[in-house]
Backbone bond lengths (Angstrom), bond angles and torsions (degrees), N, CA, C in turn:
res aa  C-N    CA-C-N  psi(-1)  N-CA   C-N-CA  omega(-1)  CA-C   N-CA-C  phi
1 M - - - 1.445 - - 1.480 112.28 -
2 R 1.396 115.70 -42.27 1.444 121.32 179.31 1.523 110.56 -62.41
3 S 1.292 117.40 -43.04 1.489 118.74 -179.18 1.507 112.48 -65.73
4 S 1.314 118.11 -31.67 1.500 119.35 178.30 1.523 109.54 -71.04
5 R 1.329 118.24 -33.44 1.471 120.70 177.65 1.506 107.54 -69.19
6 R 1.282 117.60 -44.08 1.458 120.43 177.86 1.541 111.39 -61.21
7 A 1.284 116.63 -42.20 1.466 118.15 178.45 1.493 112.31 -64.41
8 L 1.337 116.33 -39.89 1.466 120.64 175.88 1.504 110.82 -63.58
9 L 1.329 118.34 -41.95 1.471 122.42 176.61 1.502 111.62 -59.69
10 M 1.349 114.31 -47.00 1.504 117.21 -177.95 1.531 111.81 -68.16
11 F 1.376 116.70 -32.82 1.426 119.83 172.07 1.514 113.31 -60.97
12 L 1.321 114.47 -48.08 1.511 119.18 -179.81 1.512 112.50 -64.07
13 V 1.334 116.31 -39.11 1.499 120.09 176.06 1.509 110.00 -61.42
14 G 1.343 115.85 -45.90 1.469 121.00 178.84 1.516 112.62 -62.43
15 L 1.320 116.58 -41.13 1.467 122.78 178.29 1.490 109.74 -63.99
16 T 1.296 119.23 -45.59 1.444 123.66 178.90 1.496 110.51 -62.63
17 A 1.321 117.60 -44.93 1.430 120.41 178.06 1.509 113.22 -64.71
18 A 1.298 118.04 -37.92 1.450 121.13 178.68 1.542 108.57 -67.92
19 A 1.253 117.81 -40.82 1.505 120.97 179.92 1.509 109.22 -64.45
20 G 1.348 119.18 -34.09 1.463 121.71 -179.11 1.527 114.09 -84.45
21 M 1.296 116.17 -14.91 1.512 117.08 -175.66 1.530 112.41 -59.95
22 S 1.287 118.57 -35.49 1.495 117.98 -178.79 1.480 110.81 -61.48
23 W 1.358 118.96 -40.16 1.449 122.61 -179.68 1.523 108.67 -66.33
24 A 1.343 115.46 -39.33 1.502 116.14 179.45 1.487 112.61 -62.35
25 E 1.315 120.10 -30.42 1.437 122.20 179.40 1.509 111.23 -62.85
26 R 1.346 118.21 -36.69 1.450 121.93 178.94 1.549 111.91 -85.44
27 G 1.277 115.44 -11.22 1.466 120.04 176.51 1.525 111.08 84.05
28 D 1.306 115.54 166.61 1.470 121.72 179.83 1.507 110.01 -66.97
29 D 1.293 117.19 137.16 1.522 117.98 -179.49 1.497 111.49 -110.24
30 A 1.338 118.42 15.06 1.442 120.63 -178.47 1.555 113.26 -54.46
31 N 1.304 116.88 -39.48 1.458 122.12 -177.20 1.526 113.67 -103.56
32 R 1.317 116.96 12.00 1.457 121.12 -177.78 1.549 109.30 -96.24
33 K 1.348 114.96 143.10 1.440 120.24 173.29 1.522 111.59 -69.37
34 S 1.348 115.77 -38.92 1.467 120.81 176.88 1.523 109.05 -98.09
35 K 1.338 117.05 111.91 1.449 122.70 -179.31 1.540 111.94 -73.59
36 N 1.300 115.37 156.27 1.440 119.18 175.12 1.521 112.68 -69.66
37 G 1.355 114.48 144.64 1.399 120.65 177.62 1.559 107.99 -126.58
38 E 1.307 115.35 150.63 1.468 118.83 -179.89 1.585 109.31 -145.10
39 L 1.300 114.36 138.04 1.442 124.01 175.60 1.471 107.80 -122.75
40 R 1.354 117.98 122.99 1.434 122.40 173.74 1.569 107.81 -130.80
41 E 1.298 113.56 109.29 1.485 118.21 -175.75 1.560 109.41 -142.93
42 L 1.319 111.71 158.79 1.445 120.33 169.26 1.540 106.64 -93.90
43 V 1.282 118.08 125.06 1.459 123.21 -179.08 1.576 104.53 -124.19
44 D 1.289 118.23 113.04 1.456 121.68 -177.09 1.485 112.65 50.11
45 G 1.354 118.67 39.58 1.431 121.94 179.78 1.531 114.96 83.49
46 V 1.302 118.36 -2.76 1.501 123.57 179.29 1.466 109.53 -99.72
47 A 1.354 116.82 131.63 1.469 119.95 176.74 1.539 105.51 -83.37
48 V 1.348 113.18 117.43 1.464 121.23 -177.91 1.507 106.17 -113.01
49 T 1.385 117.14 130.72 1.443 124.03 173.93 1.483 109.80 -123.44
50 L 1.301 118.77 126.90 1.484 124.98 175.02 1.517 106.10 -119.79
51 E 1.372 114.39 134.96 1.457 118.75 173.92 1.526 106.34 -128.93
52 Y 1.350 115.50 134.30 1.438 118.53 -169.51 1.576 111.15 -156.64
53 G 1.285 116.13 162.81 1.466 122.28 170.15 1.494 108.90 -89.94
54 R 1.389 118.48 144.41 1.398 121.71 -172.47 1.557 112.17 -113.95
55 P 1.374 115.53 78.43 1.458 115.35 -179.08 1.531 112.19 -69.85
56 K 1.282 115.77 163.33 1.509 121.60 -176.90 1.573 105.06 -111.09
57 V 1.335 111.87 157.52 1.459 117.66 179.08 1.552 108.34 -72.11
58 K 1.308 119.43 -47.71 1.441 125.03 179.76 1.563 113.97 48.69
59 D 1.305 116.06 45.34 1.469 120.00 178.41 1.488 114.42 61.77
60 R 1.345 117.60 25.56 1.470 122.15 177.55 1.463 110.13 -100.07
61 K 1.322 117.08 154.10 1.429 123.00 168.91 1.533 107.83 -77.26
62 I 1.360 114.68 114.75 1.444 118.00 -174.84 1.492 112.27 -86.42
63 W 1.344 117.12 -67.65 1.465 124.48 -172.34 1.561 107.00 -75.47
64 G 1.355 116.59 119.24 1.449 121.56 178.06 1.545 110.74 83.25
65 G 1.346 114.12 7.12 1.439 121.55 179.08 1.538 108.42 -127.39
66 L 1.337 113.78 -99.14 1.503 120.09 176.55 1.502 109.35 -54.58
67 V 1.311 118.02 -43.79 1.518 125.17 176.63 1.529 106.69 -105.10
68 P 1.296 119.17 102.47 1.468 120.60 -177.37 1.593 111.38 -67.13
69 W 1.250 113.61 153.38 1.497 121.13 175.47 1.542 106.55 -71.55
70 D 1.363 113.85 144.72 1.450 121.26 167.91 1.519 116.12 60.77
71 R 1.357 115.40 28.42 1.478 121.84 173.67 1.511 108.87 -129.23
72 V 1.368 115.03 146.93 1.505 118.00 177.28 1.497 108.55 -60.40
73 W 1.298 115.76 134.80 1.468 123.79 178.42 1.495 109.07 -125.49
74 R 1.353 117.46 141.98 1.478 123.29 179.53 1.596 111.46 -66.23
75 T 1.304 117.09 -10.78 1.487 122.93 -179.65 1.536 112.43 62.10
76 G 1.264 111.39 49.11 1.461 121.59 179.42 1.499 110.87 156.12
77 A 1.338 115.76 -147.58 1.451 120.68 177.95 1.546 109.71 -125.04
78 D 1.322 113.56 157.94 1.421 121.82 173.70 1.538 112.66 64.18
79 E 1.320 119.00 -123.75 1.465 121.56 -179.87 1.501 109.00 -57.69
80 A 1.334 117.75 156.81 1.459 120.17 173.25 1.538 107.74 -63.16
81 T 1.359 112.24 140.90 1.494 120.20 172.82 1.508 106.77 -61.31
82 T 1.352 115.91 140.54 1.481 119.06 175.68 1.494 108.85 -122.20
83 I 1.309 113.27 154.55 1.472 120.69 177.19 1.523 109.06 -139.99
84 S 1.307 114.42 137.47 1.510 120.88 178.23 1.477 113.43 -125.26
85 F 1.283 115.74 146.67 1.501 123.13 176.64 1.535 108.43 -127.69
86 D 1.296 116.67 130.36 1.481 119.29 -178.83 1.518 114.53 -77.93
87 R 1.303 118.01 -8.05 1.488 121.70 177.51 1.544 108.09 -154.46
88 D 1.294 116.03 166.91 1.443 121.97 -177.66 1.520 108.34 -60.68
89 V 1.368 113.79 140.93 1.436 121.27 -178.10 1.496 113.89 -134.72
90 R 1.306 113.92 169.67 1.455 120.63 171.49 1.538 104.39 -115.61
91 I 1.351 117.50 128.13 1.417 124.26 177.75 1.502 104.90 -109.59
92 Q 1.318 121.21 115.10 1.432 125.09 -175.56 1.514 110.05 50.04
93 G 1.350 115.66 35.57 1.421 119.09 174.06 1.590 113.72 92.65
94 E 1.331 114.96 -7.36 1.456 119.67 -175.44 1.534 108.01 -105.20
95 M 1.355 113.23 139.11 1.491 121.17 -178.26 1.498 114.06 -68.11
96 L 1.375 116.98 136.18 1.412 124.84 171.38 1.473 110.36 -140.26
97 S 1.314 117.14 126.57 1.460 121.84 -178.65 1.574 110.76 -66.29
98 A 1.305 113.99 151.17 1.461 119.96 171.06 1.506 108.53 -51.84
99 G 1.338 118.71 146.68 1.418 120.51 177.94 1.534 114.05 155.08
100 H 1.311 115.36 -171.01 1.442 125.14 -178.70 1.488 109.63 -119.84
101 Y 1.335 116.24 123.62 1.454 124.10 -171.49 1.480 113.22 -129.26
102 A 1.333 117.03 152.48 1.452 120.33 163.71 1.496 106.67 -79.15
103 F 1.325 118.82 136.88 1.430 123.21 -179.54 1.523 111.68 -109.48
104 F 1.319 116.18 101.27 1.452 120.23 179.61 1.544 108.47 -105.58
105 T 1.308 116.27 160.08 1.419 120.77 170.37 1.553 108.24 -132.66
106 V 1.361 112.59 160.57 1.469 122.03 175.24 1.527 104.55 -123.89
107 P 1.327 117.31 89.82 1.489 119.15 -175.61 1.555 108.56 -70.11
108 G 1.308 113.08 135.22 1.451 120.62 171.93 1.506 110.43 -127.05
109 M 1.291 118.48 164.77 1.486 119.57 -177.11 1.551 110.93 -64.86
110 D 1.336 115.74 -36.53 1.439 117.49 -175.04 1.570 113.92 -108.65
111 S 1.378 115.13 -24.22 1.422 117.70 179.70 1.557 106.73 -150.83
112 W 1.364 113.28 156.74 1.483 120.31 175.08 1.501 109.84 -120.04
113 T 1.304 114.61 145.09 1.440 122.60 173.23 1.544 106.39 -101.99
114 L 1.329 114.68 123.21 1.477 123.40 176.08 1.497 109.70 -95.48
115 V 1.297 117.94 130.02 1.475 124.10 -173.25 1.522 110.79 -120.03
116 F 1.283 117.46 125.18 1.438 125.32 175.09 1.524 106.98 -108.57
117 N 1.309 116.61 105.63 1.462 123.01 -169.62 1.513 110.29 -107.68
118 K 1.332 117.56 140.22 1.467 123.33 -170.09 1.564 110.94 -78.40
119 T 1.367 118.30 1.01 1.491 117.89 179.85 1.538 105.06 -116.23
120 P 1.366 116.86 90.64 1.470 119.47 -175.41 1.475 115.00 -71.65
121 D 1.346 121.52 -31.68 1.406 123.53 -172.83 1.550 111.49 -91.09
122 Q 1.298 114.82 86.44 1.438 122.97 -178.48 1.488 110.31 -134.28
123 W 1.310 117.93 154.58 1.471 123.41 173.95 1.545 104.82 -97.39
124 G 1.350 116.82 117.07 1.436 119.78 -178.42 1.526 113.14 56.72
125 A 1.329 116.95 -142.25 1.430 119.47 177.92 1.596 108.65 -121.27
126 F 1.382 114.91 21.24 1.429 118.70 -172.71 1.551 112.15 -67.35
127 S 1.348 117.25 -30.25 1.470 122.67 -179.23 1.536 111.58 -103.73
128 Y 1.326 114.79 10.54 1.490 118.35 -179.30 1.474 112.96 -53.31
129 D 1.366 116.48 130.41 1.483 124.42 179.86 1.512 107.95 -127.54
130 D 1.299 118.66 111.72 1.500 120.45 -178.65 1.502 113.32 -63.80
131 N 1.372 117.42 -18.66 1.463 121.13 173.43 1.535 112.55 -62.11
132 E 1.333 115.78 -21.15 1.483 120.57 -177.99 1.530 111.96 -95.41
133 D 1.331 117.68 5.58 1.471 121.35 179.74 1.507 107.56 -67.96
134 A 1.366 116.19 133.02 1.427 123.52 174.40 1.547 109.03 -92.92
135 L 1.313 115.18 -32.55 1.461 120.52 -176.84 1.548 109.35 -161.25
136 R 1.355 113.72 143.47 1.452 122.23 173.48 1.575 105.27 -132.97
137 V 1.329 115.03 132.82 1.444 119.83 177.40 1.595 107.29 -134.91
138 V 1.269 117.35 154.39 1.451 122.67 179.44 1.569 108.06 -109.78
139 V 1.358 112.47 133.60 1.482 119.96 176.97 1.510 108.10 -130.96
140 I 1.325 114.92 166.19 1.437 122.47 -179.85 1.505 109.52 -108.63
141 P 1.389 120.90 122.07 1.427 122.96 177.61 1.540 108.82 -74.04
142 V 1.373 116.13 158.46 1.398 120.81 178.53 1.534 107.69 -132.71
143 A 1.356 114.51 150.99 1.458 119.46 173.22 1.518 110.71 -65.18
144 A 1.311 115.90 146.12 1.422 119.40 -178.34 1.545 109.81 -150.08
145 D 1.323 114.13 168.90 1.479 118.04 176.70 1.585 109.32 -64.29
146 H 1.312 114.01 152.43 1.471 120.17 179.46 1.514 112.15 -57.20
147 V 1.366 114.69 131.61 1.482 122.50 170.65 1.508 105.07 -127.77
148 E 1.328 118.05 118.88 1.423 125.44 -175.69 1.549 112.53 -67.65
149 E 1.285 116.98 -46.31 1.460 122.20 -175.49 1.546 110.13 -109.21
150 L 1.285 119.01 127.40 1.441 123.42 -178.50 1.578 108.96 -52.17
151 T 1.337 115.12 132.31 1.434 117.64 179.01 1.544 109.10 -145.39
152 F 1.322 114.90 157.12 1.435 124.32 173.65 1.547 107.79 -117.88
153 G 1.269 115.94 144.55 1.466 123.30 177.37 1.510 111.11 -148.27
154 V 1.305 116.22 177.30 1.483 122.53 -179.28 1.525 105.08 -121.62
155 E 1.312 116.34 133.30 1.445 123.82 172.37 1.525 109.05 -129.97
156 G 1.309 118.94 104.04 1.444 122.19 -174.42 1.557 107.31 63.72
157 N 1.378 115.86 -125.06 1.472 116.82 178.80 1.550 111.51 -103.99
158 R 1.348 114.68 31.14 1.464 120.27 177.88 1.498 110.87 -117.33
159 V 1.362 118.32 138.61 1.421 123.15 167.87 1.559 105.68 -94.81
160 V 1.346 114.25 131.69 1.480 120.12 -173.70 1.489 108.74 -124.18
161 L 1.359 113.15 127.86 1.457 121.84 167.36 1.513 109.35 -94.04
162 R 1.303 118.06 133.04 1.456 123.25 176.58 1.492 110.39 -129.41
163 W 1.331 115.95 128.87 1.448 120.95 175.85 1.499 109.37 -162.71
164 E 1.350 114.62 141.28 1.464 121.91 -177.65 1.520 104.68 58.91
165 K 1.332 117.50 -127.45 1.542 118.69 -179.04 1.521 109.13 -115.18
166 L 1.325 116.08 44.96 1.453 118.95 -177.69 1.547 109.49 -142.09
167 A 1.356 114.58 147.16 1.489 121.81 175.55 1.558 105.77 -130.47
168 V 1.316 113.13 134.85 1.500 121.10 177.63 1.525 106.08 -128.17
169 S 1.277 117.92 127.31 1.445 119.85 -176.88 1.507 111.04 -132.92
170 F 1.370 114.97 158.29 1.490 120.42 174.92 1.511 108.25 -143.12
171 R 1.328 113.88 145.83 1.458 123.27 -176.83 1.533 109.02 -84.36
172 V 1.341 115.82 133.36 1.464 124.92 174.66 1.495 110.33 -117.67
173 E 1.289 114.66 125.56 1.486 121.59 178.79 1.489 111.26 -132.55
174 A 1.329 116.72 137.11 1.457 118.86 174.70 1.501 109.28 -61.82
175 D 1.332 115.45 139.75 1.516 119.64 -178.87 1.562 104.58 -93.16
176 G 1.299 114.57 106.33 1.464 120.71 171.82 1.460 114.62 92.75
C-alpha cells in the first residue's frame, strides 16, 4: 500500500513538473512588461500549443511602427513564439510534420507570411535563419475590434492572432 501511494505521489509530481515545463521555457515573467501567454487547444483533433509574450499597444503605432512591415517578427515579445502540434497537420492546406517550432511572421500591409521554423528556442528573431524554415504560408490580415494585449485564440479550425485592430488567422487540419 505504501509503495502505491509513493508511486502515485511520484506520478503527480512528474505530471505537475511536465505541465509547468512549458512556462519554464519562456522564463519567469514576474518582472516583465509583457507577460507570458499560452494557448492549448484541440483543433480538428490536433493538440496545438502556442507559447508567446503578450505585449500591449499602450498608445503606440503597432503595424508599420513597433512591428515594421516586411520584416521577420517574433510574433510577440521576448523569446520567439513557439507552436507545437502533436501530429502531422496541414496549415492552410500545406503539410507540416508534428513537432515544436518557432512561429515567426512577416507582416505586410496586404498579406502576412507565417513561418514555422525548426529552431524553437530563440530569443526574438535575432538568430532567425530561413534555412531552418519547415513551412511558410501566406494569409490575409483583416480589420478587427481593438485588442490591447496580443492574444491567440481558436475559432473553429483556425488559430487567430489578435492585436491592436488586426486579426490574422490560419487553418489547421489533421493530416489524414
